[in-house]
C-alpha positions as CSV (number, residue, x, y, z in Angstrom):
1,M,85.2,40.2,-146.9
2,S,87.1,41.7,-149.7
3,A,87.0,40.5,-153.3
4,E,90.6,39.1,-152.9
5,E,89.5,37.1,-149.9
6,V,86.4,35.7,-151.6
7,Y,88.6,34.7,-154.6
8,A,91.3,33.2,-152.3
9,R,88.6,31.1,-150.6
10,A,86.6,29.9,-153.5
11,A,89.3,29.5,-156.3
12,P,90.6,26.1,-155.1
13,S,87.2,24.6,-155.6
14,V,86.7,25.7,-159.2
15,V,87.4,23.4,-162.0
16,E,87.3,23.2,-165.9
17,V,85.3,20.5,-167.3
18,F,86.0,19.1,-170.7
19,S,83.8,16.4,-172.4
20,L,83.8,14.5,-175.7
21,T,80.7,12.9,-177.2
22,I,80.6,10.8,-180.3
23,A,77.8,11.4,-182.6
24,R,77.0,8.0,-184.0
25,F,74.8,9.0,-186.8
26,R,77.1,11.6,-188.2
27,V,79.4,11.1,-191.1
28,A,81.7,14.0,-190.7
29,D,82.5,15.9,-187.3
30,R,81.5,12.9,-185.2
31,V,83.5,14.0,-182.1
32,L,81.7,16.8,-180.4
33,P,83.9,18.7,-177.6
34,S,82.1,20.6,-174.9
35,F,83.8,22.9,-172.4
36,G,82.4,24.3,-169.1
37,S,83.3,25.1,-165.5
38,G,82.2,23.5,-162.2
39,F,83.2,23.3,-158.6
40,Y,83.9,20.6,-156.0
41,L,81.2,19.6,-153.5
42,A,81.9,18.7,-150.0
43,D,82.2,14.9,-150.9
44,G,84.6,15.4,-153.7
45,M,82.0,15.3,-156.5
46,V,82.0,17.9,-159.2
47,A,78.9,20.1,-160.0
48,T,78.6,21.4,-163.6
49,N,75.8,22.2,-166.0
50,Q,74.1,19.2,-167.6
51,H,74.7,20.5,-171.2
52,V,78.5,20.1,-170.6
53,V,78.4,16.4,-169.9
54,A,75.2,15.2,-171.6
55,D,75.7,12.0,-173.5
56,A,79.5,12.4,-173.0
57,Q,81.7,9.3,-173.5
58,T,84.6,11.0,-171.9
59,V,84.7,13.6,-169.2
60,I,88.0,15.5,-168.0
61,V,88.1,17.6,-164.9
62,H,91.1,19.9,-164.4
63,D,91.6,22.0,-161.1
64,E,94.3,24.4,-160.2
65,Q,96.6,21.6,-159.0
66,G,96.5,20.0,-162.6
67,A,94.2,16.9,-161.6
């Protein structure tokens, strides 16, 4: 399989993950953003690294279709 074929097959399952955490005990810079990537699993769930979503109040997943 060529690199182009691998990309074409894998790209639709790759997502960007953005999360926001509110630091309750901080006075300044209370909103802590985090960015990462992930991928769709067979059941529609998304796998990403724990540090991207740890303690997040909001998580947004963006895929190639804008979802």
